[in-house]
C-alpha angles and dihedrals in degrees: 000000000000121000116232117255125226114258114255138156092252126358090191130050121183126229092190116127095029098301118189091232125097127188137207090220128028135194109265099204090051091047088062087058089052093255125128110211128163113257115232100176150011132241101215092194095052093031088225130136112230136201122227094271095044091045093055094042095046096083096048102074114075096236093058100030094106099041118126114249127193133188115246097258092050091042091060088064093053119097092229093059095087089050092050093052093056105077141139112264105158113111122225118253094216094042108030093185091058131078121229106247103148140065124200108212091189092063099022092234137132122225150153128256089270091054094050092045095050105032108018104036093119095044115111097200100064111137129196102229098216090055098049103028097090094048090050090049089061095040137096095268092059092046093047094049091048091050090048090050090048088054092048090050092048091049092046091053090047093048092048088053090048091049091050090047090048091054089056090043092052090052088050092052091048090052090046092052090052091046089052091052091050089049091048088052090050093048092049092048091049089049091051091046091052090046089049092052092048093047091045090051093048093042093049091049091051093043093049091049092051092044090051090052091048090049090052090049090048090053091051091047090049092053092047090046093051092047093048093047091050094050093044091052093047094048093048093047092052092050093047092050092047092245092146097152091051090046091050092052092046092049092054093045096048098038095093090043092053089050090051090053088058092050091049090051091051092050094047092043091055089055095041097099134094122219115241115248130175141159112277115193116217118253093257093053092047090052092049093049090051093053115118093194132060130293094229146008144202111268127196115219120209105211091194098055099022089231123138119211124195116235121215125358098294121134112264111241111155114217095358094193092059092041096051095036089051090050092050090048090054092050115109142186115243101233131189122263096266091060093061114105104257100176133067123195123193109240103169153319132253119214110223097181114115130201093266095050111103100176134033120293129240113214109203098165140030134187127184116216131190121267095044098296129140129189119207129193110219107201096188098052095034093234143120113223128204112217132198101217093195092055092034094225143110111257099183143354136205125208115231128205090241147002113304116229104180140347143200140186112249126215090264111091112253094008125128129189118208128190118219101200114219091013087083092224146100119221117212113211127192121214110212115173106305093340134095115208129185107237105179146315131249118205120222129201094241141355111322129206125153120045139180137168122241129171094337094313136090129245111208132182115220136186135229093064104017107239146132123248127193107212136178124236091275095053097256109149111238099173138005120209114193114124137040123236090278093053094253120145108261102200139035108179121359117179100161141027134194132193131202119254090245091053093234098112139044121202119206120189110203112212095202101035096044091224138121112221117204113208132184117241087263092054100258114146109245100171144342114220124203138172134186092231095054117098124168100358115215131144121043140184138175124215128215091266093058096254113144125219122201129185121222110209101197094026087057093218146104119234128203122217124196101200097197094053094027087227113159120191138163111256102175133013142177090286088061091056100268112147124164096334116200106171143026138190135175128218114211091190094064102016090237135143120220120203125198118197140196118260092005134118092205135082109207118225121207128184114219118223 
């Protein structure tokens, strides 16, 4: 028997057609017709929620005339209410008028009764969703999906936090990049200020010396002028007054003095010039100042691969402050000849013998590094040795696969290139802290001896025939220098090479010819320097002023060459401690010259002044 329903204007409100209403409970029969109507009661027998119309009609047909009906409030107390609420409501895509009530396990697909009848009739794994849904809800699939969702939620929360943190990190990196630029600007300005002070000091010194010389000349000229004016006045007065005898006597007496005035003028006039001097930027600084693009860029670092990629189209200059500051530090003032340091005073010795060395060492190559470090090539022990100049001791050594003949610093910071003579190879060594590490080898076409670095490339002397080759860092020959313009062999025996700090000149001591040939960076002969006191030239270095130093093995001396004036003079000799010198290097940091010798455990240190 049906329970009476409370009177109301409308016990059912439709949601069909996108109504604004929503209901807690909907009519199940109408849902199967794709209608959403509010449920007002429950058929306990059918366990279905019914709308107003279905509720009133339910008792009319004979099959359902005796079903038990309950109003919604009473239905909520019935045990079948929960069952009636759980129903299939999703419509089928293939049959929009049908509700999805089945699942085919064979094909892992959902469908309505029409789908199962037409396409899955022969499938054995067809499940009726209302019958299996509750069991599935308590099964492993549900548990697994919930766990997977929990994992997704956990990861999502973590990733949101990471994204938030990365936003802050990105801001920090932006701030750091700007701070680095400000620091770079400060470093560059400090470097320029230091350069300015040094140039001012050198320029003032040169200026004062030249002004003093001019003042001395002016004093000489004033005396000559006064003497000449006095004699002229006296001679004219005598002639005017008819004192001819007196004039005759005065002329004879003063004749030699007048001639000496002329000689004094000639001498003073010859020394009445000032040498031209100006600021000459180093090559690196000139190149930086010519750049049309930027001095730095923002780089993106990949922590997984360790690679760094440049962002945007800026010019790649790693660590611009160090690059520019270093270039400024290398900049120099081109001073006249008399400003070049012409004196060297011995200030110490550095012992290069290590614990494992049983006999005396033979230092064939030297390279000065920043921060008070020196690298020596020991030919006898087939090693390169890293030296702390301050402590005057060897801090580490690296075994080589042959006897080193010469060495040079490359354009890469902390990188040394060492020739191995008849091994036909160059070994590249990295200096890292107190360690020496072999980086790679470069093969040469024949025995290699002297070596220098110029404009990012290497200049190497090779035998059979004797020649120079300019090679890149991979060993590719860029230029071969062997003959002069007349086709004559330029070199006989070359065991060392030096290059100017600006990279515009190469200096080649010839062991047999006792000469030092100056070449342009392209290999053109600019000058050939000789000296009577130079015998068996080997070992060369160039200071920051452009002065060249060459060692004479059998003359036991060090010569200084001033390229602009072509002046060659002996700077050090045997009485200064020089004995069989084989290698030289110059330190711009301390303005010192280091000398390596044959059959000696000591590197000699001289202060230039």
